[in-house]
N, C-alpha and C positions, 0 to 999 in steps of 0.2 A: 308453740317455743317447743321445739327438738329437745329429749332430756337425753340423759345420760345413759338410760336405759328404754326400748319401745315397747320390748316384748314379753319382760316376765314381770308382775304383780309384786310392786315392792322390792325388788332385786336384793334379795336371797332373804325379804320379809315373808312370811304369807301369816297368817293372823285363824288363830281360834278365836271364830269373830264373836261364840257367846258361851264361850268359860272353857277353859282348859281344868277341864276334870281329872285327878291324881287316875281314878280307875280307867278311866280312856273308856268308857261307857257310853253310847251316843247319847245328846240329849232329847230328852222330849216335847219344850221349849226351844221356841225358836223368835227370833225378831224379824224386823223388816229389814232386808238390804237392797240397796240401788249400786247400780257399777251402769261404765260409760265408758269413753274415749275424750283425751282431752292431751294438748301440747306434746302428740307424739308417744304417748303412753295409755297407761288407764285409771279411772279413780274408782275411787268404790264409797259405801256409805253406808255403815250399819248401825241398826237403831235396835233397841231392845223395848221402849213402851211407846213408841209411835204408833197409831190408828194408822191400816193398809188403805182406807178412803184417802191419804194424804198423801198416799205414794206417787202419783201423775205430776200431782202439783209440788211436791220436794224435788222430783227428779228434774223439774224445769226448771225451778228455781239456782240449783248445784248447777245446771248444763250453761247457762244464763252466767251465770257467777263464774264459772270457768271459761268459757269463752271468751267474758271480758279480760280476765287476768291475761288469756294467751294472745290478747288484741293491745295489750301492754308488753307483755313480756318477749315475743317470738321473737327470734332471728332469720325464721323461715318465711314468715309474712313481711313481704315487702311495708306494706304498710301500717307495722305494726307503731309503736310508739319508741321502741325499742329500737327496731330498723330505723326508722324516721332522723334519728339520733347519731346512728351509725353513718348514717346517708350526708349527712351534713359535715361537711368538708371545712366546718370555720372554727371558731372558738370563744362566742362570744355564749352567755350566759342562755341553758336553753331550760323553761319553765316546764316542770313537770306536779306530778299530783305527790300530795302527802304520801299515799302508801310507795309511791316510785321512790320519792326521797330515804325513804324509810329502809327497804330490801337495797339500797346503794349502800345506805350509810353502815348498816349489816354488815353486806359482803365487804366493804374498806374496813373493816373493822376488824374483821375476822382475817382478812388478808395481812395485814400489818403483823396480828396474832400471830401469825403463820408466817412471819418474813416473807411472804409474797406465793407459799407456797400455794394458796387460794387465791385467785389473779382471775378478775372477773374480766379482764381486758386480752384474755389468754386465745381471743377468738381464732385475731389472723395464724396460729398456729393449730389450733384445732380445724379448721378449715383446709389447713395446709396437707395436715394428716387425714384427711378425708371422713372426719366425724362431724361436721357440721354440711352446711348446704351445699358445699362444694365436692365433687365428687372421688372419689378413692382414687389417689396418686396410683399410675400404672409403678413406678416406681419408688424405690423411699428416699423421701427430697435428700437435697444435696445439703451441705454445709450452706450453701452460700443462699438458699433457698431459705434455709431455718434462719440465718441471722437478719436477713432480710426482715421476715415475719417479728422474728422478735423485737426490731427496732420498731415497731408500730405498738408495742406493747409495755404496761405497764401502770400499775396503780398510782404511782406519783403524779399520772398526767390526767387524773380524774378528780373531782372534787363535789362537793354535796354544800349546796349554799343553802342555808334557810333562815328568810330574813320575813318581816310584817308581813311583804305586799307578796309573800309565795313560796315556792321550794324551786329549785331552778337545780341543773347539772351542767357542767362546766368541765370542756377541756383543751388542753394547752396542747394536744396534736390533733390536728383536723383528720388526721388516718386514723386514727384510735377505734377501734371496736371492742363494743360492750358486749358480751353471752354473759348471758343470767343462768344459764341451765343448772350451773352448780348450788344454785340455791331456789331455785323457782317453783320446787315442788313444794317444798317445804312452806313459802311463803303462798301458794295456794290452798295447800292442806289447812293453815292457820286460817285464812279467808273462809274455808268450808266449814272449819270450828266456829268461827264467827258470826255465819249464818244460820247454824245450827242452834245458838244462842239466842239470838235476834227473831227466831220461831218458838222460844220457850222448851227446846231439846236440851234435856241434860244429861241422859245417856247415850251418848254414842261412840263410835270407833271411825273415824276418817280418813282417807290416802289418798294422794296422789302419787302413782310410782312407787319410789324408794320410800317416801315422807310420810309418818302414820301420825295421828294424834289422838285421847280418849278422852274421856269427860265420864263420870258417874259407874254407871256397874252395866252385864250383859244381860241378858235375857234370866238370867239364871240367878242374880241376884248377886254376881260375883264380879269380883274385877275383871275390865277386858286384859286379857294376856297375849302379845304377839311374841312370837318362833324366830327367830334367828338360824335360819340355815346354814346349813355345812356348805361350801363352795363346792359344790359337786355334780356332775350333771344329775344324779338320784335327788327331785327335787323335793322327798319328804324326808329326807337327810336332817335332822335339827341339831346344831348346836348349842343352842341355849332356850329357854323360855322367860321372858321379863315381865314383871305387872308394872304399867306403863304410868299408873297412880296420879293419872292427869297430866302426863307429858306428853314429849314429841319425841319422835324414836324416827332417826335415818340410815340409811347403809348406805358405802358406798364401794365398791372393787374391782377387778381389775381381771376378772374369772370367766365372763360370758359374753363382753362386748368388746369384741377385739375381730382382729381379719389377721391375713396369713398375707403377706408380702416380702416378695425376693428370699423367701424361703427363711421368713421371721417369724413371730407372732408380733402382733402393734397393736397397744393396748390402746383406749379411749378414754383414757387418762395421759394427759399431757402435763410435764413438769416446767413449769416459766423459765426456771432456770437455763435449764437446758434444752429445751426448746423441742424434745422429742418424750415419746411416750415413757413413762413410767417403766423400771425395770430393776426389779427387789422381789423379794419375799413377801411383801404385804400384799395379801391377798384382799383385803377384806375390813372395813371400818365400819363400827355403828356405835353411832352419840346419840343418847337421850338427853335431852335440853327443855327449858320450859316452854319452848317452842319449837314448833315444826322446822319452821327458820333457819333458827340458829343450831338446831340437829343436823338439816340437810348442808349448813354452808362449816363448819368443822369436818364433816367426815368426808369431804373433798381434799381439803387440805393436809388433814392427815394420810391420808391414802398417797399423795404426791411426797411426803417427809420420810416415808417408810420406817419400819419398825419401833427402832430405836429412837429416832428425831420425836415421831409418835407420840411413843410412850411419856418421853423426855417433858412435850407438848401439855400430854394431859394429866400428868401429874401437877406442872406449873399453874393451870390453870385452873385445878381439882373439876376435870370435865368427865361426865362420868362417859369410859370409853371402852369396847370391846372390840380388840382387835386378832385375826386370824391371819398366820400366817404357814406357810408355803415349806412344807422340809421332802428331803428324802422318804421320809416315810410314812406322808399322809399330812397332817397339819397339826399346828398347837397353836393354842389362846392366851390371850392375857388381857387382863380386865385391870383399871382400874377401881380405888377404893371407892369411888362415887358411884360405879357400875353397884357393884356389888350387893346395894342397897333395894335395886330392881331385881336383882336375880332371883329367878322363881328354883330356876331347874337348871343345871348344864349335862351335858350328856358327857360320854368318851371323845374325845377330841384326839386321840392319840395313834387313830386308823385315817387312811383315805376313803 
C-alpha cells in the first residue's frame, strides 16, 4: 500500500524516542530501536526494556506482520485482497477477514461523520491526479475527466456486512475502487502495538509512516513524547510536543507531498466533492485518539474540510485536534480543548 507520504517519517512527526528532557541534555541510557520499510513508507519500533538478543526475532515478526497487512491493503499489488476487490466488476458480497471488516467499518463511520470528506472510494480521483498507481498527468485533468472519475466514487455504494457465517463487503457500483491509504498506516501501527502486547512487551512506541502509538514509558522511565514539526523545510523546527499517554497520533498535511502541474501546486489530498486537490490555508491536521487507526482516519477528513469546518467538527465530536494554518506572515495554530490535555509544550508559531 502506498501511503500519503513515502519519504518522511511521521509526516511532520518525529520522536523524542527515549524522552524529552526539559534540559535538552543528551540521555545516557538508550533502548532498542528497530526500523524498516513497508507500504511505500517506513516503520519504526522503539522499546525501552527488551533484551538486545530478541532484536532479530522481533524484527522478523514485525516485518512479517506488516507484509501481511500490505498484502491485504495495497492498491499497488495486483494480488492484494483490496486490489482483487477493486478488480471485481460485480455486486455480490465478497468475504473478508474480521480485521478488513473492522477497518472498512471505521473508515465508513468517519466518512459519514466528515460528510464524505474522508472518502475511501476516492481512488479514481487520486489516480486521475497522479497520486496512485497511475502516472502523474501531463496536464491538469479536464472537468469531463473529473466528473467521470467522481461518478465512480461515493461511500453510499459500499457496505460492510457482518453475519454469523462471517464478514463481507459489498459494492453496488461494479466500478467502485476502494483506497485505504488514508487509514492504513494507523491500522498497521495498531497491529504492531498488538504484536508487542502478544510478545509481553509493555513499554514501546511504534509507528508506520505518519501514525504513531505508544504504551508505558521510555528508557528513562518517562512518558513517550512526540514532537509535531512545523510544516517547513527545516525538519527540526518544532511546533509542539505532546505526551501520548498511551494513545495513537496521526498527522496529515499538504505542504510536502505535491508536484507542479501547469504552473500550479497540486496537493495529494483530494476533495471528493470537487474532485480536485484541496486549496485552502490549512496545511496540517494532527489527531490524537484511542487507536492509531482512528487518528489516521480523522486527520485526512479534517484536512479536506479546511480550517473552519475542521474546527467545528473537532468541537462537535470532542476530538483531540491540532491544526496548523498558513498565513501571509508564516503559520498560526489552533487546538481543541481535548488536545490541550496531551500538550507538553508549544513553541512560537507566529513566524514561518
